[in-house]
DOLUMMAR-378682 format. One record per residue: residue number from 1; residue in one letter; y, x negated, z negated of N, C-alpha, C in turn. Coordinates in pm, whole numbers, padded with zeros to 5 digits. Atoms other than C-alpha are relative to their C-alpha. Layout:
BEGIN
(pt NUM, "A", (Y, X, Z), (Y, X, Z), (Y, X, Z))
...
This chain:
BEGIN
(pt 1, "M", (-00065, -00030, -00127), (07125, 02674, 02395), (00064, -00128, 00055))
(pt 2, "I", (-00053, 00119, -00066), (07219, 02396, 02641), (00126, 00039, 00077))
(pt 3, "D", (-00129, -00037, -00058), (07588, 02429, 02726), (00032, -00094, 00117))
(pt 4, "L", (-00020, 00080, -00121), (07651, 02314, 03083), (00143, 00012, 00057))
(pt 5, "H", (-00138, -00013, -00050), (08027, 02377, 03104), (00097, -00030, -00114))
(pt 6, "I", (-00085, 00046, 00109), (08247, 02174, 02869), (00108, -00093, 00054))
(pt 7, "H", (-00112, 00084, -00043), (08590, 02013, 02915), (00054, -00083, -00117))
(pt 8, "S", (-00059, 00089, 00100), (08758, 01727, 02730), (00148, -00022, 00031))
(pt 9, "R", (-00142, 00030, -00019), (09111, 01591, 02702), (00027, -00076, 00130))
(pt 10, "F", (-00021, 00071, -00126), (09051, 01394, 03024), (00037, 00094, 00114))
(pt 11, "S", (-00052, -00095, -00099), (09118, 01714, 03218), (00096, 00094, -00071))
(pt 12, "D", (-00094, -00092, 00064), (09270, 02026, 03060), (-00050, 00052, -00134))
(pt 13, "G", (00045, -00035, 00134), (09081, 02041, 02732), (00082, -00074, -00105))
(pt 14, "T", (-00072, 00067, 00109), (09197, 01918, 02392), (-00087, -00095, -00080))
(pt 15, "D", (00091, 00081, 00082), (08888, 01751, 02245), (-00025, -00138, 00060))
(pt 16, "T", (00045, 00132, -00042), (08807, 01382, 02258), (-00152, 00004, 00018))
(pt 17, "I", (00145, 00010, -00013), (08455, 01271, 02344), (-00066, 00003, -00137))
(pt 18, "D", (00055, 00000, 00137), (08393, 01205, 01974), (00003, 00141, -00059))
(pt 19, "D", (-00008, -00138, 00050), (08510, 01558, 01893), (-00115, 00084, 00056))
(pt 20, "L", (00104, -00081, -00065), (08267, 01711, 02143), (-00138, -00034, -00055))
(pt 21, "L", (00131, 00042, 00053), (07972, 01507, 02016), (-00017, 00044, -00145))
(pt 22, "K", (00008, -00047, 00139), (08055, 01599, 01657), (-00035, 00148, -00004))
(pt 23, "I", (00031, -00144, -00007), (08051, 01970, 01748), (-00146, 00019, 00038))
(pt 24, "A", (00138, -00012, -00046), (07722, 01927, 01933), (-00099, -00038, -00109))
(pt 25, "K", (00089, 00044, 00109), (07567, 01740, 01641), (-00005, 00105, -00110))
(pt 26, "N", (-00005, -00101, 00105), (07681, 02002, 01390), (-00076, 00127, 00038))
(pt 27, "K", (00070, -00119, -00049), (07529, 02274, 01608), (-00144, -00031, 00042))
(pt 28, "N", (00137, 00043, -00035), (07207, 02075, 01663), (-00032, 00022, 00147))
(pt 29, "L", (00020, -00012, -00144), (07252, 02079, 02039), (-00055, -00131, 00056))
(pt 30, "P", (00058, 00124, -00049), (07018, 01824, 02201), (00053, -00042, 00137))
(pt 31, "D", (-00049, 00027, -00135), (07178, 01850, 02547), (00131, 00073, 00023))
(pt 32, "L", (-00123, -00065, -00044), (07515, 01931, 02699), (00045, -00067, 00129))
(pt 33, "A", (-00055, 00060, -00121), (07715, 01863, 03014), (00152, -00004, -00009))
(pt 34, "L", (-00144, 00013, -00010), (08068, 01727, 03038), (00039, 00026, 00145))
(pt 35, "T", (-00036, -00039, -00136), (08224, 01895, 03342), (00152, 00009, 00013))
(pt 36, "D", (-00145, 00000, -00008), (08588, 01793, 03343), (00046, 00030, 00142))
(pt 37, "H", (-00057, -00032, -00131), (08810, 01912, 03625), (00038, -00127, 00076))
(pt 38, "D", (-00041, 00100, -00099), (08821, 01661, 03910), (00014, -00141, -00056))
(pt 39, "T", (00000, 00136, 00054), (08758, 01352, 03699), (-00131, -00029, -00070))
(pt 40, "T", (00122, 00045, 00071), (08465, 01152, 03565), (00036, -00101, -00109))
(pt 41, "L", (-00045, 00102, 00095), (08672, 00943, 03322), (-00075, 00003, -00132))
(pt 42, "G", (00066, -00007, 00130), (08487, 01070, 03014), (-00151, -00008, 00005))
(pt 43, "V", (00146, -00011, -00014), (08134, 01068, 03154), (-00074, -00120, -00061))
(pt 44, "K", (00070, 00119, 00051), (08031, 00710, 03077), (00004, -00004, -00153))
(pt 45, "E", (-00015, 00003, 00146), (08165, 00737, 02721), (-00092, 00101, -00067))
(pt 46, "I", (00081, -00102, 00066), (07987, 01063, 02640), (-00149, -00027, 00017))
(pt 47, "V", (00141, 00034, -00021), (07658, 00944, 02791), (-00043, -00109, -00098))
(pt 48, "E", (00035, 00113, 00087), (07662, 00618, 02595), (00005, 00038, -00147))
(pt 49, "K", (-00012, -00039, 00141), (07785, 00762, 02265), (-00101, 00109, -00035))
(pt 50, "G", (00096, -00107, 00024), (07561, 01067, 02300), (-00140, -00054, -00024))
(pt 51, "S", (00135, 00056, 00016), (07248, 00856, 02334), (-00020, -00057, -00139))
(pt 52, "K", (00009, 00055, 00135), (07325, 00692, 01999), (-00014, 00111, -00105))
(pt 53, "E", (00011, -00116, 00090), (07339, 01041, 01842), (-00118, 00089, 00037))
(pt 54, "N", (00115, -00078, -00049), (07019, 01157, 02018), (00044, 00128, 00070))
(pt 55, "I", (-00050, -00111, -00079), (07228, 01388, 02236), (00000, -00042, 00147))
(pt 56, "N", (00005, 00029, -00143), (07156, 01392, 02607), (00120, 00064, 00069))
(pt 57, "A", (-00119, -00050, -00069), (07486, 01422, 02795), (-00021, -00012, 00151))
(pt 58, "V", (00020, -00004, -00144), (07446, 01527, 03157), (00131, -00041, 00069))
(pt 59, "P", (-00121, 00037, -00075), (07694, 01350, 03391), (00042, 00114, 00092))
(pt 60, "G", (-00041, -00117, -00077), (07896, 01636, 03536), (00144, -00008, 00049))
(pt 61, "I", (-00133, -00011, -00059), (08210, 01740, 03720), (00025, 00147, 00033))
(pt 62, "E", (-00037, -00130, -00055), (08398, 02056, 03814), (00109, -00025, 00103))
(pt 63, "I", (-00090, 00035, -00109), (08561, 02011, 04153), (00079, 00123, 00047))
(pt 64, "S", (-00087, -00105, -00051), (08856, 02223, 04260), (-00007, 00001, 00152))
(pt 65, "S", (00007, -00012, -00145), (08841, 02355, 04614), (00054, 00135, 00043))
(pt 66, "V", (-00053, -00126, -00053), (08963, 02634, 04840), (-00085, 00047, 00117))
(pt 67, "S", (00066, -00062, -00114), (08790, 02873, 05078), (00063, 00137, 00022))
(pt 68, "N", (-00061, -00129, -00032), (08954, 03166, 05254), (00115, 00035, -00094))
(pt 69, "N", (-00118, -00017, 00085), (09268, 03117, 05047), (-00034, 00039, -00143))
(pt 70, "R", (00043, -00025, 00138), (09071, 03145, 04722), (-00033, -00131, -00068))
(pt 71, "M", (00035, 00119, 00077), (09050, 02878, 04453), (-00141, 00016, -00052))
(pt 72, "I", (00140, -00004, 00039), (08682, 02804, 04397), (-00037, -00131, -00067))
(pt 73, "H", (00043, 00119, 00073), (08534, 02562, 04145), (-00149, -00022, 00020))
(pt 74, "I", (00139, 00037, -00022), (08212, 02379, 04218), (-00042, -00100, -00108))
(pt 75, "L", (00054, 00088, 00103), (08019, 02231, 03928), (-00102, -00095, 00063))
(pt 76, "G", (00099, 00097, -00047), (07812, 01917, 03987), (-00070, -00063, -00118))
(pt 77, "Y", (00079, 00055, 00111), (07530, 01794, 03763), (-00085, -00118, 00044))
(pt 78, "N", (00078, 00122, -00025), (07347, 01462, 03738), (00059, -00081, 00115))
(pt 79, "I", (-00068, 00074, -00105), (07605, 01300, 03962), (00003, -00150, -00031))
(pt 80, "D", (-00025, 00144, 00012), (07640, 00927, 04025), (00151, -00018, -00001))
(pt 81, "I", (-00146, 00007, 00011), (07993, 00871, 03898), (00057, -00120, 00075))
(pt 82, "E", (-00048, 00116, -00075), (08013, 00542, 04089), (00000, 00025, 00150))
(pt 83, "N", (00008, -00030, -00143), (07956, 00711, 04425), (00139, -00005, 00064))
(pt 84, "S", (-00131, 00023, -00060), (08241, 00606, 04656), (00057, 00126, 00064))
(pt 85, "Q", (-00050, -00123, -00063), (08263, 00937, 04846), (00051, 00099, -00105))
(pt 86, "L", (-00043, -00088, 00108), (08286, 01131, 04521), (00136, -00045, -00053))
(pt 87, "Q", (-00124, 00050, 00057), (08559, 00908, 04383), (00117, 00010, 00099))
(pt 88, "E", (-00105, -00015, -00101), (08751, 00917, 04711), (00050, 00145, 00003))
(pt 89, "L", (-00038, -00141, 00001), (08745, 01297, 04706), (00083, 00032, -00124))
(pt 90, "L", (-00073, -00026, 00124), (08861, 01304, 04343), (00140, -00060, 00006))
(pt 91, "N", (-00134, 00060, -00015), (09149, 01068, 04428), (00090, 00088, 00086))
(pt 92, "I", (-00078, -00089, -00087), (09260, 01301, 04707), (00049, 00122, -00080))
(pt 93, "I", (-00036, -00117, 00079), (09254, 01599, 04471), (00105, -00032, -00105))
(pt 94, "N", (-00093, 00034, 00108), (09432, 01423, 04186), (00137, -00041, 00054))
(pt 95, "N", (-00130, 00032, -00061), (09702, 01284, 04416), (00074, 00128, 00036))
(pt 96, "Y", (-00061, -00128, -00034), (09762, 01639, 04535), (00050, 00071, -00126))
(pt 97, "F", (-00042, -00060, 00126), (09774, 01766, 04176), (00131, -00063, -00050))
(pt 98, "N", (-00120, 00068, 00048), (10033, 01503, 04084), (00123, 00035, 00084))
(pt 99, "E", (-00111, -00036, -00088), (10249, 01577, 04389), (00051, 00140, -00029))
(pt 100, "T", (-00041, -00139, 00022), (10249, 01949, 04327), (00053, 00021, -00142))
(pt 101, "F", (-00053, -00010, 00136), (10306, 01899, 03954), (00149, -00034, 00000))
(pt 102, "F", (-00140, 00040, 00000), (10633, 01716, 04020), (00087, 00101, 00074))
(pt 103, "E", (-00073, -00107, -00068), (10740, 01985, 04269), (00022, 00118, -00094))
(pt 104, "H", (-00005, -00112, 00093), (10662, 02250, 04010), (00101, -00027, -00112))
(pt 105, "Y", (-00089, 00037, 00111), (10840, 02068, 03728), (00146, -00003, 00046))
(pt 106, "S", (-00136, 00010, -00051), (11148, 02000, 03945), (00062, 00137, 00016))
(pt 107, "Y", (-00050, -00137, -00015), (11182, 02370, 04021), (00037, 00057, -00137))
(pt 108, "L", (-00026, -00054, 00133), (11158, 02464, 03653), (00124, -00064, -00062))
(pt 109, "L", (-00116, 00070, 00053), (11417, 02202, 03561), (00128, 00044, 00070))
(pt 110, "K", (-00116, -00037, -00081), (11654, 02289, 03845), (00049, 00141, -00031))
(pt 111, "N", (-00035, -00139, 00026), (11646, 02657, 03756), (00015, 00032, -00149))
(pt 112, "N", (-00026, -00013, 00143), (11701, 02596, 03383), (-00107, 00081, -00074))
(pt 113, "I", (00113, -00066, 00067), (11359, 02734, 03293), (-00057, -00092, -00107))
(pt 114, "L", (00042, 00102, 00095), (11263, 02411, 03120), (00105, -00110, -00005))
(pt 115, "D", (-00088, 00116, 00014), (11470, 02124, 02984), (-00072, -00099, -00091))
(pt 116, "F", (00080, 00094, 00077), (11230, 01852, 02877), (-00021, -00125, 00084))
(pt 117, "D", (00007, 00129, -00069), (11218, 01483, 02970), (-00136, -00020, 00068))
(pt 118, "I", (00123, 00019, -00076), (10960, 01429, 03245), (-00074, -00125, -00042))
(pt 119, "N", (00064, 00126, 00040), (10896, 01075, 03121), (-00086, 00016, -00125))
(pt 120, "K", (00079, -00026, 00120), (10767, 01212, 02792), (-00133, 00067, 00037))
(pt 121, "I", (00124, -00063, -00046), (10513, 01425, 02980), (-00090, -00104, 00064))
(pt 122, "I", (00077, 00106, -00066), (10405, 01128, 03192), (-00064, -00091, -00104))
(pt 123, "K", (00052, 00087, 00106), (10366, 00913, 02881), (-00113, 00068, -00076))
(pt 124, "Y", (00102, -00074, 00073), (10166, 01184, 02707), (-00131, 00004, 00078))
(pt 125, "A", (00119, -00017, -00083), (09924, 01217, 03000), (-00042, -00128, 00071))
(pt 126, "C", (00021, 00125, -00073), (09907, 00848, 03095), (-00146, -00041, 00011))
(pt 127, "Y", (00142, 00038, -00001), (09532, 00822, 03022), (-00081, 00083, 00100))
(pt 128, "K", (00069, -00092, -00090), (09447, 01092, 03279), (00024, -00036, 00147))
(pt 129, "Q", (-00018, 00024, -00142), (09406, 01089, 03656), (00112, 00086, 00059))
(pt 130, "S", (-00109, -00085, -00048), (09650, 01375, 03705), (00057, 00079, -00116))
(pt 131, "I", (-00068, -00075, 00104), (09899, 01573, 03502), (-00026, 00148, 00019))
(pt 132, "A", (00022, -00144, -00005), (09805, 01931, 03421), (00126, 00071, -00047))
(pt 133, "L", (-00117, -00076, 00043), (10068, 02200, 03377), (00001, 00021, -00150))
(pt 134, "S", (00006, -00018, 00145), (09944, 02251, 03023), (00047, -00124, -00076))
(pt 135, "D", (-00049, 00122, 00065), (10045, 01890, 02951), (00149, 00010, -00032))
(pt 136, "I", (-00141, -00021, 00033), (10406, 02008, 02955), (00012, 00051, -00144))
(pt 137, "L", (-00005, -00057, 00135), (10347, 02219, 02646), (-00056, -00097, -00103))
(pt 138, "K", (00060, 00096, 00094), (10122, 01957, 02484), (00098, -00111, -00035))
(pt 139, "A", (-00098, 00106, 00025), (10390, 01691, 02525), (00116, 00052, -00085))
(pt 140, "M", (-00108, -00058, 00078), (10657, 01924, 02388), (-00040, 00015, -00147))
(pt 141, "I", (00050, -00013, 00138), (10443, 01995, 02081), (-00004, -00137, -00067))
(pt 142, "A", (00008, 00136, 00055), (10385, 01621, 02034), (00139, -00053, -00038))
(pt 143, "E", (-00137, 00042, 00029), (10765, 01576, 02037), (00068, 00088, -00104))
(pt 144, "G", (-00054, -00080, 00109), (10813, 01839, 01767), (00050, 00138, 00037))
(pt 145, "A", (-00043, -00134, -00040), (10881, 02155, 01967), (-00074, 00106, -00082))
(pt 146, "P", (00060, -00102, 00089), (10811, 02475, 01767), (-00102, 00089, 00071))
(pt 147, "Y", (00107, -00072, -00066), (10499, 02573, 01960), (-00133, -00045, -00058))
(pt 148, "T", (00138, 00044, 00021), (10124, 02559, 01911), (-00072, 00025, 00132))
(pt 149, "L", (00074, -00019, -00124), (09857, 02549, 02181), (-00038, 00147, 00022))
(pt 150, "K", (00029, -00143, -00015), (09791, 02916, 02112), (00112, 00072, 00076))
(pt 151, "D", (-00111, -00058, -00075), (10129, 02979, 02276), (-00014, -00022, 00150))
(pt 152, "W", (00012, 00034, -00141), (09999, 02850, 02609), (-00005, 00122, 00093))
(pt 153, "P", (00001, -00113, -00093), (09916, 03190, 02768), (00139, 00059, 00023))
(pt 154, "E", (-00135, -00056, -00014), (10268, 03323, 02699), (00092, -00100, 00071))
(pt 155, "F", (-00081, 00106, -00062), (10427, 02990, 02797), (-00028, -00005, 00150))
(pt 156, "L", (00042, 00001, -00140), (10232, 02998, 03122), (00062, 00118, 00075))
(pt 157, "N", (-00043, -00121, -00069), (10326, 03356, 03208), (00152, 00015, 00007))
(pt 158, "T", (-00145, -00021, 00005), (10694, 03346, 03107), (00081, -00115, 00057))
(pt 159, "K", (-00073, 00116, -00051), (10785, 02998, 03232), (-00068, -00063, 00122))
(pt 160, "I", (00069, 00075, -00105), (10528, 02811, 03439), (-00017, 00082, 00128))
(pt 161, "K", (00029, -00082, -00117), (10443, 03101, 03671), (00123, 00051, 00074))
(pt 162, "L", (-00121, -00041, -00071), (10806, 03157, 03768), (00017, -00077, 00131))
(pt 163, "Y", (-00001, 00076, -00125), (10748, 02894, 04037), (-00112, 00051, 00090))
(pt 164, "H", (00099, -00048, -00096), (10572, 03029, 04346), (-00002, -00097, 00118))
(pt 165, "G", (00010, 00098, -00106), (10469, 02738, 04563), (-00111, 00036, 00098))
(pt 166, "H", (00107, -00019, -00099), (10200, 02693, 04829), (-00120, -00087, -00037))
(pt 167, "F", (00106, 00086, 00052), (09941, 02523, 04611), (-00133, 00024, 00070))
(pt 168, "I", (00130, -00031, -00059), (09635, 02702, 04745), (00003, -00020, 00152))
(pt 169, "E", (-00009, 00009, -00146), (09754, 02718, 05106), (-00013, -00144, 00050))
(pt 170, "N", (00000, 00140, -00044), (09793, 02339, 05124), (-00106, -00086, -00068))
(pt 171, "F", (00098, 00078, 00075), (09499, 02241, 04907), (-00087, -00080, 00097))
(pt 172, "P", (00062, 00089, -00100), (09323, 01944, 05075), (-00152, 00004, 00009))
(pt 173, "V", (00146, 00005, 00002), (08957, 02019, 04996), (-00060, 00139, 00013))
(pt 174, "H", (00072, -00126, -00016), (08736, 02302, 05124), (-00124, -00002, -00089))
(pt 175, "S", (00114, -00011, 00091), (08455, 02428, 04903), (-00126, -00061, 00058))
(pt 176, "S", (00118, 00059, -00063), (08191, 02319, 05154), (-00001, -00151, -00016))
(pt 177, "E", (-00011, 00145, 00017), (08319, 01962, 05127), (-00036, -00040, -00142))
(pt 178, "A", (00033, 00029, 00140), (08294, 01972, 04748), (-00151, 00003, -00021))
(pt 179, "V", (00146, -00011, 00012), (07931, 02087, 04771), (-00068, -00120, 00063))
(pt 180, "E", (00064, 00109, -00072), (07841, 01820, 05026), (00020, -00135, -00069))
(pt 181, "V", (-00026, 00127, 00069), (08005, 01537, 04830), (-00081, -00010, -00129))
(pt 182, "I", (00084, 00002, 00120), (07825, 01636, 04510), (-00144, -00035, 00038))
(pt 183, "K", (00133, 00035, -00049), (07499, 01624, 04706), (-00009, -00148, 00035))
(pt 184, "Q", (-00003, 00141, -00039), (07596, 01284, 04848), (-00005, -00090, -00123))
(pt 185, "A", (00000, 00076, 00126), (07648, 01165, 04489), (-00127, 00022, -00080))
(pt 186, "G", (00129, -00020, 00066), (07291, 01267, 04406), (-00004, 00114, -00097))
(pt 187, "G", (-00011, -00106, 00098), (07399, 01574, 04215), (-00044, 00137, 00048))
(pt 188, "I", (00036, -00139, -00026), (07329, 01946, 04199), (00127, 00083, 00003))
(pt 189, "P", (-00121, -00081, -00009), (07617, 02164, 04327), (-00025, 00145, -00040))
(pt 190, "V", (00015, -00134, 00056), (07666, 02495, 04146), (00133, 00075, 00010))
(pt 191, "F", (-00120, -00083, -00011), (07913, 02778, 04210), (00041, 00044, -00141))
(pt 192, "A", (-00046, -00030, 00136), (08120, 02813, 03889), (00058, 00141, -00010))
(pt 193, "H", (-00053, -00132, 00038), (08209, 03149, 03727), (00039, 00087, 00121))
(pt 194, "P", (-00029, -00073, -00124), (08181, 03353, 04050), (00083, 00127, -00019))
(pt 195, "A", (-00073, -00125, 00019), (08326, 03671, 03897), (00151, -00021, 00000))
(pt 196, "K", (-00144, 00026, 00005), (08666, 03502, 03873), (00068, 00023, 00134))
(pt 197, "I", (-00064, -00026, -00130), (08721, 03553, 04246), (-00024, 00144, 00045))
(pt 198, "G", (00011, -00143, -00028), (08631, 03922, 04231), (-00102, 00037, 00105))
(pt 199, "Y", (00094, -00061, -00093), (08471, 04116, 04514), (-00059, -00099, 00100))
(pt 200, "A", (00047, 00096, -00100), (08429, 03807, 04736), (-00101, -00098, -00056))
(pt 201, "D", (00085, 00098, 00068), (08198, 03632, 04488), (-00124, -00040, 00080))
(pt 202, "L", (00126, 00033, -00068), (07869, 03656, 04676), (00021, -00040, 00146))
(pt 203, "E", (-00028, 00040, -00138), (08021, 03630, 05023), (00040, -00148, 00005))
(pt 204, "E", (-00039, 00141, 00003), (08183, 03300, 04930), (-00120, -00089, -00036))
(pt 205, "T", (00120, 00077, 00035), (07856, 03183, 04774), (-00089, -00018, 00122))
(pt 206, "K", (00084, 00007, -00121), (07668, 03263, 05096), (00053, -00104, 00098))
(pt 207, "I", (-00059, 00098, -00091), (07912, 03049, 05294), (-00046, -00141, -00034))
(pt 208, "L", (00032, 00136, 00045), (07810, 02748, 05086), (-00150, -00032, 00003))
(pt 209, "L", (00145, 00024, -00002), (07432, 02791, 05111), (-00041, -00101, 00107))
(pt 210, "P", (00041, 00097, -00102), (07398, 02603, 05443), (00049, -00142, -00028))
(pt 211, "H", (-00055, 00132, 00032), (07599, 02316, 05295), (-00073, -00067, -00116))
(pt 212, "G", (00081, 00062, 00104), (07350, 02260, 05015), (00024, 00050, -00141))
(pt 213, "L", (-00019, -00055, 00134), (07458, 02480, 04725), (-00135, 00022, -00065))
(pt 214, "R", (00130, -00008, 00068), (07179, 02466, 04466), (-00004, 00100, -00115))
(pt 215, "G", (00003, -00089, 00116), (07289, 02702, 04191), (00124, 00085, -00012))
(pt 216, "I", (-00111, -00089, 00030), (07518, 02968, 04054), (00011, 00015, -00151))
(pt 217, "E", (-00021, -00012, 00144), (07673, 02991, 03707), (-00011, 00148, -00038))
(pt 218, "V", (00031, -00140, 00032), (07520, 03313, 03579), (00045, 00038, -00140))
(pt 219, "Y", (-00022, -00032, 00142), (07560, 03296, 03200), (00134, -00059, -00043))
(pt 220, "Y", (-00139, 00041, 00018), (07930, 03286, 03125), (00072, 00105, -00084))
(pt 221, "P", (-00064, -00096, 00091), (08165, 03448, 02868), (00052, 00128, 00065))
(pt 222, "Y", (-00057, -00118, -00065), (08324, 03686, 03121), (-00103, 00082, 00078))
(pt 223, "H", (00102, -00071, -00077), (07995, 03795, 03279), (-00074, 00099, -00090))
(pt 224, "D", (00071, -00100, 00078), (07871, 04122, 03133), (-00143, 00016, 00052))
(pt 225, "K", (00140, -00017, -00036), (07512, 04243, 03161), (-00019, 00033, 00147))
(pt 226, "K", (00010, -00040, -00141), (07571, 04401, 03501), (00023, -00118, 00093))
(pt 227, "L", (-00028, 00117, -00083), (07720, 04084, 03644), (-00113, -00103, -00010))
(pt 228, "V", (00112, 00093, 00017), (07442, 03868, 03498), (-00118, 00043, 00087))
(pt 229, "E", (00111, -00051, -00082), (07183, 04090, 03665), (00030, -00018, 00149))
(pt 230, "R", (-00041, 00017, -00140), (07380, 04076, 03992), (-00022, -00144, 00046))
(pt 231, "Y", (00012, 00141, -00039), (07388, 03696, 03993), (-00143, -00050, -00012))
(pt 232, "E", (00140, 00038, 00010), (07030, 03658, 03875), (-00077, 00046, 00124))
(pt 233, "H", (00066, -00053, -00119), (06915, 03878, 04162), (00035, -00084, 00123))
(pt 234, "F", (-00043, 00080, -00113), (07121, 03679, 04412), (-00066, -00138, -00003))
(pt 235, "A", (00061, 00132, 00013), (06989, 03349, 04277), (-00147, 00003, 00037))
(pt 236, "H", (00143, -00012, -00031), (06628, 03465, 04298), (-00021, 00017, 00150))
(pt 237, "K", (00012, -00027, -00144), (06678, 03589, 04654), (00023, -00125, 00083))
(pt 238, "H", (-00036, 00118, -00079), (06826, 03259, 04772), (-00052, -00131, -00061))
(pt 239, "D", (00064, 00117, 00061), (06616, 03023, 04557), (00102, -00096, -00062))
(pt 240, "L", (-00101, 00079, 00069), (06911, 02906, 04347), (-00033, -00007, -00149))
(pt 241, "I", (00018, 00008, 00144), (06903, 02784, 03988), (00112, 00077, -00069))
(pt 242, "C", (-00098, -00073, 00081), (07086, 02986, 03721), (00047, -00090, -00113))
(pt 243, "T", (-00054, 00084, 00107), (07316, 02780, 03500), (00094, 00084, -00087))
(pt 244, "G", (-00092, -00071, 00088), (07553, 02873, 03219), (00071, -00092, -00095))
(pt 245, "G", (-00075, 00078, 00097), (07811, 02749, 02975), (00121, 00077, -00049))
(pt 246, "T", (-00111, -00069, 00065), (08110, 02840, 02762), (00135, -00023, 00069))
(pt 247, "D", (-00129, 00040, -00057), (08382, 02671, 02970), (00095, -00039, -00114))
(pt 248, "W", (-00074, 00041, 00119), (08500, 02515, 02644), (00119, -00090, 00036))
(pt 249, "H", (-00119, 00081, -00021), (08857, 02376, 02644), (00062, -00046, -00133))
(pt 250, "G", (-00055, 00032, 00131), (08903, 02319, 02271), (00024, 00127, -00078))
(pt 251, "S", (-00007, -00118, 00086), (08944, 02552, 01976), (00124, 00084, 00023))
(pt 252, "E", (-00124, -00077, -00018), (09301, 02652, 02062), (00020, 00047, 00144))
(pt 253, "L", (-00018, -00038, -00140), (09286, 02664, 02443), (-00114, 00085, 00054))
(pt 254, "T", (00107, -00090, -00040), (08954, 02848, 02464), (00034, 00137, -00054))
(pt 255, "T", (-00053, -00128, 00047), (09110, 03193, 02445), (-00103, 00113, 00008))
(pt 256, "W", (00106, -00100, -00002), (08786, 03380, 02519), (-00089, -00022, -00122))
(pt 257, "N", (00080, 00004, 00122), (08540, 03455, 02240), (-00130, -00076, 00021))
(pt 258, "A", (00119, 00083, -00020), (08298, 03164, 02278), (00023, -00139, -00057))
(pt 259, "E", (-00001, 00137, 00049), (08217, 02834, 02115), (-00110, -00078, 00070))
(pt 260, "I", (00101, 00085, -00064), (08015, 02540, 02244), (-00139, 00045, -00044))
(pt 261, "G", (00137, -00040, 00028), (07653, 02648, 02269), (-00024, 00150, 00000))
(pt 262, "D", (00018, -00146, -00001), (07717, 03024, 02281), (-00056, 00049, 00133))
(pt 263, "F", (00052, -00035, -00133), (07639, 03034, 02654), (-00062, -00126, 00061))
(pt 264, "G", (00065, 00115, -00061), (07408, 02814, 02854), (-00139, 00036, 00048))
(pt 265, "V", (00138, -00020, -00043), (07043, 02770, 02947), (-00093, -00057, -00107))
(pt 266, "N", (00097, 00044, 00101), (06726, 02702, 02750), (-00078, -00124, 00039))
(pt 267, "D", (00084, 00109, -00048), (06567, 02434, 02966), (00081, -00094, 00090))
(pt 268, "I", (-00077, 00099, -00077), (06740, 02118, 03092), (-00072, -00039, 00127))
(pt 269, "K", (00078, 00040, -00117), (06461, 02072, 03347), (00046, 00070, 00127))
(pt 270, "I", (-00049, -00067, -00120), (06634, 02316, 03581), (00094, -00090, 00080))
(pt 271, "L", (-00092, 00090, -00067), (06872, 02031, 03664), (-00070, -00118, 00067))
(pt 272, "S", (00074, 00104, -00072), (06599, 01821, 03818), (00048, -00005, 00142))
(pt 273, "T", (-00048, 00016, -00137), (06717, 01681, 04152), (-00112, -00001, 00101))
(pt 274, "S", (00113, 00002, -00092), (06370, 01695, 04300), (-00008, 00131, 00078))
């Protein structure tokens, strides 16, 4: 199984590039795709190191975007990570993430929900393009706090979510722009885990067809048989490719029942840009 949805520590995962390649080698996976959120920092490393292990690593991305007040993720495959338009878009997104992170953190601190040195979080996440909310807990654990990463769902719900900002309303990138920039970077744009946005899944997908959407993520841990059939039918009707992956975030942060290689596709040729 070729897993086309994997995250590393460069976004909100926990594994290093070496960790991911070790898992892939142990599972005899010949191909995989690194699709970190809004960053390509790990792509060059995984491509180069993977080739030495006879593992083909597809250069990928998962771009955050908004349409009709819904957060939508667009996967991109076989992208040129040096493309200037792609990197400009990622800078816009990551600057927004950093700005909203500090707003979020300030609220939690001001309201005595959290009391943890912001500089320790910044230092912990210094190798990344933007700070993720989960980096708060990761930094606290690194400093000896009595948590584990398995506490993240409860930590998120009882502390982080007490702040209600305007993150989606002010998000700077529309989903159509994400699709078009991935195309500009020579890549294949794919609608990620459509069931996560509920009843609007196919309507939002249709909006992106004229902008160059090439695929839909059909095979995914949360997609039951009925949903798989629904998305396969839609893909066939609109001449889209069907992709799949586990959405791996590491052994402790992947809270759904899936490991690398459990979901994906059987043929890497579907990612041909021709």
